[in-house]
C-alpha positions in Angstrom: 68.6 9.0 83.1 69.8 12.6 83.3 66.5 14.4 81.9 64.8 12.6 84.7 67.6 13.0 87.0 67.3 16.8 86.8 64.1 17.3 86.4 63.5 20.5 88.6 65.9 22.1 86.6 64.0 21.6 83.6 60.7 22.2 85.5 62.0 25.4 87.1 63.5 26.6 83.2 59.4 26.1 81.9 58.0 27.3 84.7 60.2 30.7 83.9 59.1 30.5 80.2 55.1 30.4 81.0 55.3 33.1 84.1 56.6 35.4 81.7 54.4 35.2 79.4 51.4 35.2 81.6 53.3 38.6 82.4 53.1 39.3 79.0 49.4 39.2 78.6 48.3 40.8 81.3 50.8 43.4 81.1 50.0 44.0 77.3 47.3 41.9 76.0 46.8 40.4 72.7 46.9 42.8 69.6 44.1 41.5 68.0 43.3 41.4 64.5 40.1 42.4 62.4 38.9 39.0 62.5 38.6 40.0 66.8 37.4 43.1 67.4 36.4 43.9 64.1 37.1 46.0 60.9 36.6 46.2 57.9 38.6 44.1 54.4 39.3 45.5 51.5 40.7 43.5 48.0 41.9 44.9 45.3 43.6 43.4 42.5 45.9 45.1 39.6 45.9 43.3 36.4 48.4 45.5 35.4 51.7 45.2 36.9 50.9 44.8 41.2 53.0 47.3 43.2 55.2 46.7 46.0 53.5 45.9 49.7 56.0 48.7 51.0 54.8 51.4 48.2 50.7 50.9 49.9 51.8 50.7 53.2 53.5 54.0 52.3 50.7 55.8 50.8 47.8 54.4 53.7 49.9 55.2 56.7 49.1 58.8 57.1 45.6 58.1 57.1 46.2 55.8 60.7 43.4 53.6 60.0 46.0 50.8 61.6 45.6 48.9 58.3 47.7 45.6 57.5 48.8 44.9 53.9 48.8 41.2 52.6 49.6 40.2 49.2 47.0 37.5 47.3 47.8 35.8 44.5 49.7 37.3 42.3 47.9 40.7 41.9 46.4 41.4 44.3 46.3 43.0 47.8 43.9 42.5 50.7 43.7 45.0 53.3 42.5 45.1 56.6 41.8 48.2 58.7 39.6 49.9 61.3 35.7 50.1 60.0 35.7 52.4 57.5 32.8 54.8 56.2 31.8 55.6 52.8 34.0 58.4 52.2 37.2 56.9 53.8 37.0 54.1 51.6 37.0 55.8 48.2 39.7 57.9 49.5 42.2 54.7 50.1 40.3 53.4 46.7 41.9 56.5 45.2 44.8 56.3 46.5 45.7 52.8 46.1 45.5 54.1 42.4 48.1 56.2 43.0 46.3 59.2 42.2 44.7 57.1 38.9 48.3 56.3 37.5 47.5 52.6 38.1 44.3 50.5 37.3 42.8 48.7 40.3 39.6 46.6 40.3 38.2 46.0 44.0 37.2 42.3 44.5 35.5 43.0 48.2 34.5 45.3 50.6 33.0 43.7 53.7 32.7 44.8 57.5 33.4 42.6 60.3 31.3 44.0 63.2 32.2 44.3 66.8 30.2 41.7 68.1 31.2 39.0 65.4 34.2 39.6 66.7 33.0 38.6 70.0 31.9 35.9 68.2 35.0 34.6 66.8 37.3 35.3 70.1 34.8 32.7 72.1 34.8 30.4 69.2 38.8 30.1 69.6 38.6 30.2 73.4 35.9 26.9 72.7 38.3 25.2 70.1 41.1 25.0 72.1 39.7 24.3 75.4 38.3 21.1 72.7 41.0 20.1 71.7 42.7 19.5 75.2 39.5 18.0 76.5 39.9 15.6 73.7 43.2 14.4 74.0 43.1 14.2 78.1 39.6 11.2 77.0 42.2 9.9 73.9 45.4 9.2 76.2 43.6 8.1 79.1 41.7 5.7 76.2 45.3 4.9 74.7 46.9 4.2 78.2 44.1 2.4 79.4 45.8 -0.6 80.3 48.1 1.0 82.3 47.6 1.4 85.7 50.4 0.9 87.5 52.1 3.1 89.3 50.6 5.7 87.0 47.0 5.5 86.4 45.6 5.9 82.6 44.1 9.0 83.6 46.9 10.9 84.3 48.7 10.6 81.7 46.2 12.9 80.2 46.2 15.4 82.5 50.3 15.4 82.2 49.7 15.5 78.4 46.7 18.8 78.8 49.8 20.5 81.4 52.7 19.8 78.8 49.5 21.1 76.3 49.0 23.9 77.6 52.0 25.0 78.4 52.4 25.1 75.2 49.7 27.0 74.0 51.2 29.8 77.3 54.7 30.5 75.5 53.7 31.2 72.2 50.6 33.6 72.6 53.1 35.5 75.1 55.9 36.0 72.7 52.4 37.2 70.7 52.2 39.8 73.4 55.7 41.0 73.1 56.5 40.9 69.8 52.8 43.3 69.7 53.3 45.7 72.0 57.1 46.4 70.9 56.4 45.3 66.5 52.6 45.6 66.4 52.1 41.8 65.3 48.2 41.0 65.2 46.4 38.0 66.0 44.0 36.8 63.9 42.2 33.4 63.3 45.9 32.2 61.8 47.1 32.4 64.6 44.4 30.2 66.7 45.1 27.7 63.7 48.7 27.7 64.4 47.5 26.2 68.3 45.8 23.8 66.8 48.3 22.5 64.5 51.0 23.2 67.8 48.7 21.2 69.8 48.0 18.1 67.5 52.4 18.6 66.5 53.0 18.2 70.7 50.5 15.7 72.0 51.7 13.5 69.7 55.7 14.0 70.4 54.6 13.9 73.8 52.5 10.3 73.2 55.2 8.4 71.9 57.6 8.7 74.6 54.8 7.9 76.5 53.9 5.0 75.0 57.9 3.5 75.0 57.2 3.9 78.3 54.3 2.1 78.2 55.9 -0.8 76.2 59.4 -0.6 79.2 56.6 -0.8 81.9 55.5 -4.3 80.5 58.9 -5.7 79.3 59.7 -5.2 83.0 57.2 -6.6 84.5 57.9 -9.6 82.0 61.8 -9.7 83.6 63.1 -10.6 86.3 65.5 -8.3 86.6 62.8 -5.3 87.6 63.8 -1.9 86.8 62.2 0.6 89.1 59.9 3.7 87.6 62.1 6.5 87.3 64.7 4.2 84.9 61.6 3.5 83.4 61.5 6.4 81.9 64.9 7.5 81.7 64.8 4.6 79.3 62.2 6.1 76.9 63.2 8.8 77.6 66.7 7.9 75.5 65.1 5.5 73.2 63.2 8.5 71.7 65.0 11.4 72.2 66.8 11.2 68.7 64.1 10.8 66.7 62.2 13.7 68.4 65.0 15.9 68.0 65.0 15.1 64.4 61.5 15.2 63.4 61.3 18.2 65.6 64.1 19.5 63.9 63.5 18.4 59.5 60.1 20.7 60.8 61.4 24.3 62.4 64.2 24.0 59.2 60.9 24.0 56.7 59.0 26.8 58.8 61.8 29.1 58.8 62.3 29.0 55.5 58.3 29.8 55.1 59.5 32.6 58.2 62.0 33.9 55.5 61.4 33.6 52.7 57.3 32.7 52.3 54.9 35.0 51.2 53.6 38.7 53.9 50.7 36.3 54.5 51.6 33.3 56.4 54.7 34.7 58.4 53.3 35.8 61.5 52.0 31.9 60.9 55.3 30.3 60.5 56.4 31.9 63.5 53.7 31.3 65.3 54.4 27.7 64.7 58.0 27.8 65.4 58.1 29.0 68.6 55.0 26.6 69.5 56.7 23.3 68.2 59.7 23.8 69.7 58.6 24.5 73.1 56.5 21.6 72.6 59.5 19.5 71.5 61.1 20.7 74.3 57.7 19.7 76.7 57.4 16.3 75.4 60.3 15.8 76.5 61.9 17.9 79.6 58.0 18.3 81.3 55.3 15.8 80.5 58.2 12.6 80.8 59.4 13.3 83.8 56.4 14.5 85.8 55.1 11.0 85.8 57.9 9.8 87.9 57.1 13.0 90.0 53.3 12.1 90.2 54.6 8.9 91.1 56.8 9.7 93.9 54.3 11.9 95.3 51.5 8.4 95.5 54.8 6.4 97.1 54.6 9.5 100.0 51.3 8.9 100.5 51.1 6.1 101.1 
């Protein structure tokens, strides 16, 4: 009941985080990776033993090619850079051989044009919007028998409001990290957002389902409770479960971020921020919004 009673405080916290995130994205924007802005991808293998990531980065840094170096497998590196000419690519290959002191094998070299990059951006936006629309339809269908005091479609809209909150916050976080630390947004980041949407809506629906069950029991009981009390009871009944589920997931992601491969570090960081925001919205935003909507309806009547 405390969460529902002091819901305006939690709304304020969410609003501040969302506003700060929007300001960060508007001011600095996202640092798009070559998946979205175009560029070149070079994959090289070291059959006799791969050097350190830091050594390769130090070699390429003077070239100013906006490179991103990530290990692949046990012996390879995938290097992403701006659009490279053949002469620049030959120079990079020579550097990667440490002046022909290390044997290397070129496994692939591809160039992504800006048109393909823009197409990837468009598809990323469309995929996120379609997922949200599907969630609205699913929640509306799942709660179709709930009509009082809040209609089923409003459950879906509230779920999407929480999901927008969960997407904006990690996006704003990466805008800040991109500005200060050069973090790029690639297709893995978009995958992370879709995972966040799935995880968050699952958590939200668990709470909503408990509210639905409490509504049914209250309707059958002689001891009628207010909608605010029913929602508060639903949050209390699922609070420990939601926190424990999220905490175990976050611990695994934290371990992946600290000790995992460089290729998945930004992906795991996006999930860490997004799932934290999703857990918060499921408990402190989504369900209390049901009470706010119900009170608005009562005032109109």
